[in-house]
Structures are given as C-alpha cells and as structure tokens.
N, C-alpha and C positions, 0 to 999 in steps of 0.2 A: 575626778568624777567617775572616770572609768580607767581603763588601762592606760598607763602613762606611755608617752611616745619616746621616752629616753631609752637608751640602749643599756641593758643590764648585763651583768657578768654571765648569766645563764642563757643569754641569747644564743639560739642554736647556730647562728651564722656569724658569730663573733670573728671567726677566722677569715672572713671576707673583708673585714674593715681595713681600709687603706688610708693613707694620708697624702694630701696635696704637697707639692714641692715647698709651699710656704710654711708647711709644718703645723699650721693652725687648724685647718679644717679637714674633717674626715668624711669618708663616704664608703658605702658598700660596693665593692668591686666584684661583679659577677664573673669576671674573667678568671678570678682566683678559684672558681669551681673546677677549672681545668677539664671542662666538658666540651667536647667537639660540637655538641648540639647547640650550644650557646651562639657559636659563630654563624649558625644558619637561621637564627631567629630574626624575623622582621623587626625593624626598630620600634614599631608601636608595641609589639609583644614584649620587647625588652623593658619598656616602661612598666608594663604589668609585672614582669619578673622582679625588677628592682624593688618595686613597692611591696611585693609579697615577701621578699627577703628581709627588707628593712622592718616590716611590721609583723613578722612572724612571732606569734605569742603562744601558740599551742591551742588557742581557743577560736578566736576570730579567723586567724590565718595559721594554718598548720604546715609542717614540713612537707607533707604530702601535696599540698597545693603548689608549693614551690617546684617540686619535681614534676607535677602535671604541666605546669607552664613551660618548664624546661623541655618537656617532651611534647611540645606544641604540634610537631608534624604528625604525631599519632593521636593526640588528644583533642585536636581542634574539632569543634561541633559535638564533642562528647563530654568532656570534663566540665564540671561546675567549679569555677575558681573565684576567689575573692579579689576585689580591687579597692584598696584604701587610697583614695585620691588625696592630693596634697591640700586641697581647700574646697570650700563649698561656696557657690554663688547663688544668692537669693534676690529676687525682685520683691517688691513690697507686698503684693497680693499673696504670694506663697510664704513670704517671710513672717507675716502676722501670726498664723497659727503655730509655726515652729517656735517663735519667740514666746508666744503665750504659753505654750507647753512648758518651756524652760522656766518661765516665771512661776507657773503653778507648781513645778517640781521644787522650787525653792520654798514655797509655802509648806509642801509636804514634809520635807526633811527638817524644817524648822520645828514642826510639831513634835518631832522625835529628838529634839535637842542637838541637831547637827547644824554646823555653821552653814547658812544658806549661801554664803559667798564662795563655797566650794563647788557649787553647781555652775558650770561653764561649759561651753562646747569644747570637745577635745580637738576637733578639726577646725583650723582657722576658717572663719566665715565672714564673707563680705555681703552686706545687705544694702541694695541700691534702692532708694526711694524714688521711683520714676513712674510706675505703672498706674498709680491711682491719681496722678496729677497731670494736668495739662501744662507743660512748660511754656509759659508765655510771660510777657513783661507788662501786661496791662492790668487793669483793675479786676478783670475776671480771674486772672491768676491769683490775685490776693484773696478773692472770694473762695477760690478752690482751697487755698491754704487754710483759711478759716474753717471751711466745711470739714476739712480733714484734720483739724487741730487735735482731736482726741487720739487719732492713730499716730500722728506725728509726735505727740507728747510721749506716747508709749515707746516709739522708736528711739527718741532721744534718751529716755531712761535706759533703754537697752544698751545704747552706745556708752553710757557711763557705768552701768551696773555689771555688765558681763565682760569677762576677759575673752580674748580670742574672737571678738565680734567687732567688725569695722562697719559702721553705718555711714553711708555716703548720703549727705543731705540732698533735699530737692534742688532742682535747678542747676545741677552740675553736669548731668548727662544721662543718656539712656544706658541701661544695664550692659548690653552687649558691646557698646562702644567703649564704655569705661573698662570693661574686662580686657579689651584689646589694647587700649591706650594707656591704662593706668595701673590696673591690678595685676596683670600678668608679669611673671618674673623669669620664665624659661627655666631658671635654676633657683630652687628654694633653699633656704638655709635655716636650720633650727637646732639649737643646743649643740652647736659645734659640728653638725653634719650638713652636708649639701646633698641634694637629690633633685630629680627632674620635677618640674612643675606639672601639675595635672589638676583637673577640676571637674566636678559635676555641678550642674546648675539647673535651676527651675525655669530658666528662660529658654525659649525655643531656638534662640540664636547661639546657644552655647557652643555648638559645633564649629563656629567661625574660628575658635581659638586654635584648632588644629592647623590652621594656616601658618601659625607661628612656631610649629613644632611642639606644641603643648597638647597632650592628650586630654580630651574632654568631650562630654556629651550631656544632653538634657535628661533630667530625671523628674520624678514626681515629688510631691511634698513629703511623703513618709520616707522615701529613700533618702532625700536630702537631710531630713531630720535624723535619720538613723546614722548617717555619716557624721553629722555634727556630734552625735553622742558616742562616736568611736567605732561604729559598725561599718565594715566595708560593703561596697556594692557587690552583689553576687551576679555573675554573668557566665554564660556558656562560653568557654574558650573559643574566640571567634576565628573563622577562616579569614585569611588576609589575601586580598587580591592586589597584585602589583599593577600599577598604571604607569607604563613607560611613555614618557613624552619625548618625541623626536621631531626633527624638522625645524624649520625657521618660520616664524610668524609672518604671515602675509603683511606687506608694508602698510596696507590700508586697514588691516584688521585692528579693531580696538579691543580693549579689555572685555567689553560686553560680548563681542563676537566670540572671543576665546572661551569665556565662561559658559556661554550658552552652547557652544559647540562641544565642549568637554562634557557638559551636563547631558546633552543629547546622546553622546556615545555611551556614557555610563548607564543611562536609563535603559538602553537597549541591551546592556551586558548581563542583566540578571544578577545583581549583587546585593539583594535585600538582606539586611542583617549582618553584612560583612564589614570588615575594616578595609578601606582602600588606602594604599600607601603609594605616594608618587615618587618617581625617580626618573633618571634619564637626562640626557643633555638639554632637553627642552625646558626643564624645571627652572633653570637659571634665567630664562627669558620672562618668567612670571614675577611681577612685583608682589610685595606683601599684600596690598589690597586685592590683587588678582587671586592670590592663594586663599585669603580669608573668604572671599566671595564664593569661590569654588567649594570650599569647606562648608560654607553656610547653605549650599544647595543640596546637602545630604538628603533632606526629606524628598526632594524631587526625584532622586534615583534610589531612595530607600536604603542607603548605606548607613551604618551606625556612625562612622567617622570617615573623613577623608584627610589623611595625615600627611603633612609635608615635613619630613625630617629637617632639622636645622642644617643649613647648607655647610658642607665641609667635604673635602675629597675623601676623608676617611669614612664618613657616613655613607657616601655613595658606593665605595668599594665594599663596605660591610653589607650593604643591601644586596649587592650582586651575589654575595655568597649564599644568600637565602633563596635565590631564585629557583633552586632545585625543587623547593617545596611549594612553590607558588604558582597559582594561575596568573598569567600576566596578560593584561590588555595593552595593546600599543595604540597610541593616538598620535597621528602626525599633525603637528601644529600648522603646517603649511596648508592643510585642508580647511582650516578655519578662515573662510573667506568672508569679507564684509557683506552685510545684507541691509536692505531697507524693507519696509513693510507697506503695502498699499496695492492699488491706489484708493481702496475704499475700506478695507478691513485690516486690523493689526495682525491677523493670523496668516495673511497672504504675503509670505516672505519672498523677496526677489534678490538674487545675488547682484551686487553692484556691477560686476562684469557683464551681466546680461540685461542691464536696465534698459538700454536703448531698444533692444529687440522686444523686450517684454512690454514696454510702453506702446510700441508699434502694434503688437498683437492686441492690446487693450483697445486701441482705436478701431481695430477691425472687428472685434468680437461684438456679439449682440449685447444689448444693455443687460447688465447683471451685476454679480459681485465684483467683476473686474472690467467688463466691457462697456464701451461708450457708443459703438456702432456709428462711426463717422464714415461717410461714403468716401471712396477712393479719391474722387476728384476734389474733395474738400480737405484732404489730409495734408496738403502742401500749402494751405492758405497762409498768407502773411498779411497782417493788418497793421498799417502804420498809424502812429498817434503822436501827439506832442506832449512833452512833460518838461516843465521848467524852461520852455523856450527851445527845446531840442527835440528832434524827431527820432523815434525808436520804432521797432517792429515787434509784434507779438505773433507767436505761432502756437500750434498744439505742443504742449510740453513746456511752455515758457513758465519759469518760476516767478510768482508775483508775491508770495509770502515765504519768509524764511525766519524761523524762530528757534533760537538756541535756548533750551530750557533745561535746567539742572534739577531733576526730580526723579523719583523712583529709580529705575535701572541706571540712569545717567548721573547719579550722585557720586559715582566713582571719580575721584579727582583727576585721574589720568585722562579721561575722555574730555573733560573741560580744558585741561592744560593742552591736550593735543589740538583742540579747536583754537585756543589762543596762540599757540606756536605756529599753526598753519596760517592764521591771520597775519602774524608778524612777518613770516616769510613771503606771503603773498603781497603785502604792502611794500616790502623791501624790493620785491621783484617788479613792482610797478603795476600790479593788478588792482582792479576796483570792482565794486558791486554797483550795478546800474541803479541810479537813484530812485527809480519808480518802484523797486522791490521793497515791500514792507518788511523790514528787518527789525529784530528785537532780541534782547538778552534778558532772560528772567532767571537769575540764580536762585537756587533752593534756599539759600540762607546768606546772611551777611558774611559768614566764613568763606563761602565760595568767592564772593566779591573780593574779600581780603586777600586770598591767596592768588587770585588772578592779577590783582594789583601789585602784590609783593613780587610776583614772578615777572612783572614788567610787560605782560601781554594785553592787559585791559585797554590801553590806548590804541592798540592796533585793531582790536575788535571794534572799538568805537569808530575808527577811521573807515571801516567797512560798513558802518551803519548799525552795528550790533551794540546799541546803547542799553545800559541797565534801565529797565522800566519798572522794576519793583520785585517783590518777593512772594506774591500770591499766585494763584492759578490764573493764567492769562490765555494764551493762544489756544491751548487744549480745549478750553470750555467756550471758545468763541469770543473771548474778551480781547479782540485785536482791533486796532484802529481801522476805519474804512479804507479801502483801496482808493488811490487817486481817481477822480471821476473819469478822466480820459482813459485810464486803464480799464475800468469797469465797462465803459462804452465800447472799447476795442474788443474786449472778450465777447460781449454780446453781439457785436456787429459780425464777427467772424464765427460765431457759435464755437468758440475755441475751448478746448479742454486745457484750461490753465491749471497750474500746480502750486501747491503749498508744500513746503518741506519743514518738518519740525522734529525736535528731539524729545517730545513728550510721550504720552501713552494713549492718547485718544485722537482719532482723525477721521471719523465717519464723514461720508460725503455731505458737503454743505455745512459741516460743523464749524470750520474756520471762517468761511465766508460763502454766502449762497451762490456766488458766481464762480467759485473755485471748485471744480468738480473732482480733480485728482489731488489727493493728499497723501504724502508719504512720511512715515516715521523713519528717522535716520539718526545716527550718532551725531553729537554736536559738531565734530570736524567735517562730517559729510554735509551737514546743513550749510556750513560756511562754504564748502566746495561747490555745492549746487547753486548757491546764491551767486558766487563769482561767475560760474559757467552761464547762469541765467536760464538754464534748461535742464530737464531731467533726461532728455533724449540725447544722451552723450555717452560715448565709450571713452572712459578716462584713460585707458591704456593706449588708444590710437589717436585720440583727438585732444587738442590743447585745451587746458582749462580756460585760458584767455590769451589775449594778445596785448602787449604793452603799447604805449603811445608811439614807441619807436618801431613797432611792427614785429617785435620778437615774440615767438610762440613760447608759452610757459605751460608745461604739463603738470598734472597733479603730483606726479612722482618727484618733481623738482622742488615742491614746497611742502610736501608731507613730512613732518618731523619723524625721526627714528624713535623707536621705543627707548633706546638708551638715553636720548635727549630728554624725553618725557620723564623717565624714571629718575634721572639726575636732578631735574628741577623739582620733581615730587619729593625727593629725599631732602634736598637743600632748603626748599621753601615751604612746601605744604605740610610735611610731617612735623617740621620744627614749629610751624605756626600752630598746628593742632595742639602740640604739647605745651607751647607757651600759653595758648588760650586756656587750656585745661588747667594748667598750674595757676593761672590768674584767677579763674573761677573758683578753684579750691581755696586759694588764699583770701580772696575777697569774701567768700562765704555767702550766706543767704541771711539777710537782715531778719526776716521772720523766724527762721530756724535759730539764728544766734540769740534772738531775744525770747525764744520760746521757753517758758518755765516748765520744768519737769521735776518729779520727786527725786530726792537725794538718797532715799532709803535703799537698803540692800534687797528687801522684798518689795514687790510692787503693791502700792495701795489701791486695790481694785475699787472702782467707782460702782456702787450698786445700781446707779441710774444709767450706766452706760449700756447702749444697745449694740456697740461694735466690739468691745473688748470685755471679756468675762473670764473668770478663772474656771477652767473646765474641770469636770469631776473624774478625770482619769485616775486620780490618786486617792479616791475615797476608800476608807477602811484599809489603808496601807499599813501592814505590820512588818516587823523585822524579819520574822521567819517565813520562809516560803512553805506553803502547804502542799502536800502531795496532790496529784491530779484528782479532782472530784468527778465521779461519773455524772453524766447528765441524765436526770431521772424525770420521767413523766413530762417531757417537754412537748410543747405544741409548735406546729409550724406557723410562723408569722405570715409567711408567703409561700405560695407554690408556683414557681416560675418555670418558664420554658428555656429555650436555647438563646444564646447570644444576648444575655442581659448585660447591658453596658454600664460603665461607671456613671454615665449620665442618667441612666434609669435609677441607679442607686442613690446618687447625690447630685441632683441638677445644679448647674452653676448660673442659670439665667435668672430672670425676674421672678419675684415672689408673688404668686397668685393671691388675689384678694380674699379668696375663700379657703385658704390653706391654714394649717395649724401654725405655721410660722407667722402668717399675717395676723392671726388672732393674738399671738404673743406680742407682736409689735404694736398692735392696736391697744393692748393692755398697758403698754408703756407710753401711751398718748402720742404715738406717731400717726401721721396721716398716710394713706396709700402712696402719695407722691414721695414720701420720705422713706419708703421701704427699701429702696435701692435693690441690689441683687444678692443672691446667695453668695456669689463670689466675693462681693465686697464685705460680707459679714462673716467671713471665715474665722474671725477671732472671737465669735460668740457661739459657744457650744449649744446654747438654748435655741438659737435660730437654726443652726446646722442640724441638730438632732431632729427637730421638727420637720426639717426639709428632707430628711432621709426617706427614700422611697416615695417622694412627693411628685415624681414626674407624671405628667398627664398621659405619657405614652407607656407607662408601666403595664405589662400584660400579666396580671395575676390570675392563675387558673381558678382560684376560688370565686372570682367575680365574673369572668367570661367576657369582659370588655376592658378597653384601656382606661387607666385612671389610678390615682393614688389611694385606692381602697383595699380593704381586706375583710375577711370574716373573723369575728371574735368567736372562736370555735365553741367555748362553753355555752355562750348565749345564742349563737347562731346569727347575731346581728352583723350587718354590714356597716363598717365604720372607717373613718380615716385611719391610716396606718398608725399614726401617733396616738390616736384615741384608744385603739385596741391595745397598744403597748402599755398605756397607763393602767388599763384594767389588769393586764397580765402581771405587771410589776406590783400592783396593789395586792394581788393574790399570791405573789411569790412563785409564779410559773416561769420556768426557764423556756427560752425560745430557740428554735433552729430555723433554717431556711432550706427548702427543697428547690433544686434547680436542674436544668438540663446541661447542654454542652456550652463551653466557652463562657462560663460565668465570670463577669468582671472584665469583659473585653472593652476596647476603646482607650481613651486617654487615661493616663495615670492620674488618680485623684485621691488625696489623702482622706477626705471625709467619707469616701465610699467604704472605708474600713472603720474609721473612727465613729461614724454615725451608727452603724449596726452595733458596735460594741456598747455605745451608750444606751441603745435601745434594749440591751439585754440579750442580744443574740450570742449564743455560746458556740454554735457550729453551723457550717454551711455544708450540706450534702449535695454534691453535683456530679454530673457525668464527667466534666472536665472544667478546668479553670484556666483563665488567662494567667500566665506565670507571674507577672508583676503584681497583679491584684492578689493572687494567692500569697505572695510574700507579705503584702500589706496586712492581710488577715492575720497571719502568724505574728507580725509585728504588733498587732493590737490585742493578741491573746484570744483570737477566734480560731477554732479548729477547722481547717479545710479538709473535708472528708470526701473521698471519691468512691462512687459505686464501683464494684468489681467490673472488669471488662465484660462487655456484652449485657450488663444489667443497667437498669434505669428505674425511675419511679414507676413508669408505665409497665415495664416487664415484670416488676415485683407486685403490680396491681395495688399500688399505694394510692389512696384518694387524698392524702395529705392531712386528713382530719383525725388521724390516729394520735395516740400518745406515744412518744418516742423515748426510749431509754438507751443511752450509749454508754457502754461499760469502758471506763478508762483505768488501766492498771497503774499501780504506783511506779513501776519501772517502764514507763512509757518510752518508746524508742522510735527512731525515724522509720517511715514506711511500714509501720506496724498494721496488722489486720485487726480491726475491732469488731465486736459483735454489737449489732443494733437490733432491738426488739420493738415491735409496734403492733402486737397481736400476732405478727409473724416475725421470724428471725431472719436477718440477712447480714452480710458482712460489708464493711467499708474499709478503705485504706487511708491511713493518716498521711497527708502530704507534707510531713516534716522532712526536709531534705538532709538535715544534719542535727547533731547534738545541740548546736547553737539554737536551731529552731525550737527544739524541745525545751531548752532552757527558757527561751522567751515565753513559750506557751505556759509553762509551769508557773512563771512569775506573773502571768496576766498581761504579757506584752513587753515590748522593749522599754517603754517609759518606766513602767513599774520595776523592771529588772534593774535599770540604771539607778533609779531612786533607792531600791532596796540594797544595792551594793554599797551605798553610802551610809546605811543605818548600822 
C-alpha cells in the first residue's frame, strides 16, 4: 500500500546489517557506524536512531535525519526528525474513524480497478474494544453490546478483512493494561529482522509502556492514522534529562509513596516536553508496576516520556557515557517517607514519623481544617467500656474503624501484598486487633482476592478481622456497619476524637461515621498497622506496635515485609495469575462477539441507514494523475477568528445540541434527542462530524461579535449556522479560507478538527501562528497552513474579513515559500510546509489521497 518495510539492496545503511549468533535473524547495528557520538547517546535516543536507520527510504526518512539524530548533543531542541514506531495502539473511539477511512480507501481504489485487498496498514496495529463499553457481567452489559452492535460488527469485519490489524474483542481488558500485559514485545521481529519495540497510541496511558523499556507516547487520531499508512511521527529532537535514583527505600515506604515522591521532584524540575531517562543504583529497587506507574505520571510533570531502559549492566554503563551531554536530576529514594493524609482533608499530608506530634497539635488547634480544640485537661481522658464481656479503654486518637480498600491509587498489587504479609507476620508474632475495631477488606476486583488467596495471606488478614465484604464502594462513601453501641457511647461520654483509618480516597469529617471526627487516608499496610496499634497517637520507631500475651514487645519494623519479599511474591504469584487469567479470557472468548455476524466481503457493505458508520467523502473525484497546485481564487472567509482557537472550538467532542445542524441531520434519520449520543461517539459518521465542525457554543467569530456556532454568509449578509453558510458557498462553487490570530488549533489533538474543515471546503487557514500538531493535521488533510509575516496580522493589515481573497500557488511549490495574497490590498504569507513530504501531501490533497493515488 505504501513503502515496503523490507530491506532492499539499495538501502543506504545496508553495511550496518549484522547477524545474531544463531545465524537466522538480522539487525541493524549502529555501532558499525564507528562514530564516537553514538556511545554518548542516551538509550531512548538510540531507539530513535535505530528506527531511522532501519526505515531510511530517502522520502519519509532521509540520511540527513539519521545524521541529525547521531548529532543529538548539538541538534537537540533544533532538528525536526522522523520516528517510525514499531506499532500503533488504538482504542475503539479513535479506532473507528481510522478504520472507516481505510475501508473507504478500499472503495476508492476498487473504482479504478485496483485490488482492494492491497489496502492494509503498513504499520502493525492493535485495536482494543474497551472505551465504548462498560465491562460487566450482568444484563446491562448485554444491553450495551446490543446497543453497540453496529460498531462491533464493523470492528469484527476489520479483524477479518485487513492484514496487520489485530482487534481485541470486548471483555478482555482495558487498552493500557493489555498493552502492558499482552501486546508488548520489548523486541519485535519482522521479515527476518529484529528491532526494539516502540509504540504510539491514542490512549492517554500509552506512556506507561516506557516502564518496560519500550519507547512510546500518546498521539492524536490523524497522527496514528498516518503511522498506520507508513508515515513516521515528526518531532523536534528532544532534550533528555537523566534521573539518577540513589539511596535505599525507607522500610515503611510503599510503592505509592515512591511514585508520588518522584513525581513531586520531577514536577519541580521544569522538564516540560523532555524525555526523562532513569538510571542509577536505585532503579533496581523499583518493581515493574512501580516503573510503569511512574511512567504513567508523565502528564503530571509534563515530560513526553519517562524511560526505564531494560535492566542490564551494559545498559547502565552505556548510559553513564552519555552523562557528559545531559542535565541530571538526582533523587534519593531514602527521602521517600511514608505519609498519611488527614485528619479531615486528603491534601493535608502527614509523615508517619511525625504522626504522634501532629495529632497532638490537632487536639490543641482551634476548630478548623485540622484542629479540634480539646482543652488541655481533657486531652488525657480515658473512658472505660465493655465489649464482648471484656473491659477496654478509649482515648483521643483511638482507632475504631480500619478499612483496607483496593481502589484508585492502591490498586498496585504490591501495597495489597505488603498489607497481607504484614498481617501474616503480625499473627505469627502473636499480635491481634482489638475486637471492637470495625475492620473490613474491600478488594477492587475478584483478581485482588484471587492473588491474596494464592499468595497465602488472605487467612491472616481474616484472623485480624479484615474479612472480604464485597467489591463495591463501601467505607469511603459511609457504607460501613455501625460501631458497637458501647463504643459510640464511650466516644460521646468522653467527647473523644476517635479515629478511622482507611486506604480509600475520601475521608471528610463525619463521612465514615458521625461520631468519628478524625479520619486518615493511609496505605493498606499502614491501615493494618494502626488497627493493631489501636491508636494513631504512636511513634512506630520508638513505641511497640503491640505486646503479645507473653508480654513481648513487637515493633512495626519486626513485622514489616521487605520490598524483596513483596516483589518475589508479586513475581511468583500475582504476575503469573494476571497472565493466566488474561490467557484464559482470550481463549474463552466472548460469546456475543464470537456469535456476532459480520460481512465476509473484501470491501465493506455500507448500510445507508446507519447513523454511526458511513463512508466518508475524502476520496471523491480521485484521479490517477496528481494535478499541479491550483491557486485559490476569489475565496471568502468562512470565519474570522481571534487568538487561541482550540481544537474543541473547531470540532467539539461533547453532546449534540438539539438546535444544531447535526441534530437536524439525526432527526431526519428518525432518531430522538435521547438517541443523539455525542460527537465523540459518532466519529465514524462524516455527515455528523462535518455538521459538528465549528459547532461549539463558545466559538468567538469576529463576524458575529458574540459566542456561538454562527457566521455571516458574506454575499447575502445573512447570519447563519456555519454549516448552512457552507452549503450556500458550495452550491455557488466559492472556495473558503479561515482567518485567525495566534495559536490556532491549540489544545488536545483531534483528527476531526482538520477533517471537518476539509469536508467543509476550507482550502487554507491564514493565522499569526499555529499549534504545531494541528498544523501537521491540516497538511495531512490537504489544507494549506499559511502564516502572516512576522509583525503582521489581520488587524495590522486592516482586513475586515469580508474581502475576496486570492492566494497564488506556483507549480513548483516548496517548503517555507512566500506566497502573494491579494484582497483589494496585497500582502504576503509563508507556507508552513516543513519538508518536501509536506508539499507532496498537499499537492495530492492530503495523506489519504496520496496513499490511495500511489496504488493507482
């Protein structure tokens, strides 16, 4: 369909091909360049270099690009380089439009007598059906499958019709989890060559994969579609920041403490848009889940990726060679101390080592976010009470609720295993939890219960009172059983500040129980520890956790499991259980999916009644020969926009307004407003998405003077919906442009923000500046991004926007060319084509038409 990935004789780097010792598999060996600069490259940059060498074809990837990457120390933040990843990852919402475009391309080439079966993605693509469905096992799940039947049938057809496409059926797992647990290879193999795994994905969690030593990040729909069609990702050669981890992890620190601590350091380091590469002796103390969680936090500290190279002494020494060129941040893991949050708000963090002093200050402070204002003479109050025929005492700080909950941050298996191993060691040491404390265990899923049981720790949790109570929201939302009546009476009698400790995410005052005023969020093992201690007013370093029946003092350090113990059980029990379960789900399949009928044809039989999936008109009037660039003559401005127009202004993803052009279309298809769904859900229908272009109620069009999806039809002077004005312009054969200010197309990457204007007939956008990714999208759809000359704008040129615009395009169009524009007055604009590749896409009418035409 496009350039083949096989290595041809004329490959400019054939001399770098090497063979493994087994003699069967080959690879490109950059060390054969015999260039000293290679040994100083960070490992993440070496992945970029290898991909550029392997995919060098003289068009998408040039020899100059390879040399720019090799010269990274001088070219970082300067050179634009291509990156052809090994694979593409799609979730179903973004996968629909991409696969619809490929299906439409098959229609287009068929009309010209070309075998439609030749149209397939060049880059291996995994499509996970998970976002549009609620994975559940009840009847509502069945209803969801039926409601999504139309889209599922299309996906199933794709799984059979296209090569290089792997569709993972519903009910197998979430996209980012499957990417980590099933799809990733670390080393890929194709046509006898091996090479590093790498990925771009349309899921926001794609960066998690860097924790496995696999380079990858999230992209928008058009970028992913371009990669599928053989085009590399374009990026500015990034600066790499080294993150050296040193020191030993505090014995009480959990994975969550470490992840949040590292995230805090990186957020303060100013690393926006950079690659972060981890190294140092501390890396070996981080488990795979720790690393993937840190990598997943990239948006929190604005890095592009957080890369953990595959562990090996050689890789560590290689990285040390590159330190001369790197900014290095050093983080001491011993500074990651365990915290709890409370006593009233989750943002009030308290180091566990300071917990006793902090609780005392809370008693003293005035009533507020932390204070309870207990008078000095009452702070030592002890209130006796009976429970189960035995006498106990409550004091300020006494724990009366302890809930281990596996959800949100605490879904990391290591923290639940740490709690279980702590319980095991505590029971074996002879410690107990006082029976009046309301204890509970609410795993986030049956899988958590399964691995706690498999690892042998569940019975010990039960012995301490932490019995499994179910899998829904419980203590966090106040769904806890009432305290024993004698306990409640004792709290009220002494006006005590009793405490609850839980590993959830909500704990506002009175939320757990109206007589429990102090509530702390803690990791699961610390919940168990405070339950055994029976109080939060304790210094674990100096005071015993408990005393056995023989009078022996047992400290928390005596029963807290080491990270090595936890990681060993995690490796032996949890990870194997996950893969076994995943394999079972894959092999079992999904009954609905397995029984779902889909077309067997090579081209997709579009249903004219469908309101979700429709053949788009990107390939209308496609001919074999590319025409020279046509000047844009006597165009009108569809919109006159200001600064910071976002992709959400251009193509909203939310609900469909009842008075919109898209709503009128859906009503004509006999749908009720309740059935409209959202623009995001209807990305596979170009009729809906085109009508939704510039349909944002927040759009500020200077022709109108107030927010709304309206514009002025210039020939008539009428104010109309944008789509209505477009219909009139198209009827009269009038080309359209858009005038804009600074940062046109900012915000989230969104494919229809370029596809929509193209189908509306927009030929060019003239702006003061563009968001880079959206500018690339415009080029990819055959819309010319034109920039006012420095210091000029529509206002400085005194344009009212209602002129007729003629933009002269020469036959020998070239990157960064100055063009003449006339509108009654003459001014110049710069074409923002960065390369000959961009010019080629524009001349062909966009990437899709370029690829289709190469097949004709």
